[in-house]
C-alpha positions as CSV (number, residue, x, y, z in Angstrom):
1,M,-5.9,-12.6,-7.9
2,D,-2.8,-15.0,-7.4
3,S,-2.8,-16.6,-3.8
4,D,1.0,-16.0,-3.5
5,E,0.6,-12.4,-4.2
6,K,2.5,-10.1,-2.0
7,W,1.0,-7.0,0.1
8,L,3.0,-4.1,0.7
9,S,2.3,-1.4,3.5
10,R,2.6,2.2,2.7
11,K,6.1,2.6,4.3
12,E,7.0,-0.4,2.2
13,V,5.9,1.1,-0.8
14,A,7.4,4.7,0.0
15,G,10.9,3.0,0.1
16,R,11.0,1.2,-3.2
17,L,9.9,4.4,-4.8
18,S,12.2,6.7,-2.7
19,V,9.4,9.1,-1.8
20,S,8.1,9.6,1.7
21,V,4.9,7.7,3.0
22,D,2.9,11.1,2.9
23,T,3.5,10.8,-1.1
24,V,2.1,7.4,-0.9
25,K,-1.0,8.7,0.9
26,R,-1.8,11.5,-1.1
27,W,-1.5,8.9,-4.1
28,I,-4.0,6.5,-2.5
29,D,-6.3,9.6,-1.6
30,R,-6.2,10.8,-4.9
31,K,-7.3,6.9,-6.1
32,L,-4.1,7.1,-8.2
33,L,-2.9,3.9,-6.1
34,R,-5.5,1.5,-4.9
35,T,-5.3,-0.2,-1.2
36,F,-7.5,-2.8,0.4
37,R,-8.0,-2.5,4.3
38,F,-7.7,-5.2,6.8
39,P,-8.8,-5.7,10.3
40,M,-5.6,-6.3,12.6
41,K,-5.6,-7.0,16.4
42,S,-2.8,-5.7,18.6
43,L,-2.2,-8.4,21.1
44,R,0.2,-6.1,23.5
45,R,-2.6,-3.1,23.5
46,N,-5.8,-5.7,23.3
47,R,-7.5,-3.4,20.4
48,D,-8.5,-3.8,17.0
49,Y,-7.6,-1.5,14.0
50,M,-7.5,-1.2,10.3
51,V,-4.4,-1.3,8.1
52,D,-4.1,-0.5,4.4
53,R,-2.0,-3.0,2.1
54,I,-1.1,-2.5,-1.7
55,R,-1.1,-5.7,-3.7
56,E,2.4,-5.7,-5.5
57,S,0.9,-6.3,-8.7
58,D,-1.3,-2.7,-8.4
59,L,1.8,-1.5,-7.7
60,E,3.5,-2.4,-10.5
61,Q,0.6,-1.1,-12.6
62,F,0.7,2.2,-10.8
63,I,4.7,2.7,-11.6
64,R,3.7,1.7,-15.4
65,R,1.3,4.2,-15.6
66,N,2.2,7.0,-13.8
67,L,6.1,6.9,-13.2
68,T,7.5,6.2,-16.5
69,F,9.4,9.0,-18.5
């Protein structure tokens, strides 16, 4: 894995592909799109939570496999 790899949120992926965030979530749930979960800390609300991130290279591979016509 490249240390300069870009990590994308579900919203960023949806924007790049012109689909809804719900569509991206369905792809993730169906294991079509690989995600990684990272712990985050909200300083404003003083709580911990998890966020999903998609590697840009995994998105490119997903596009080649599933969205080519």
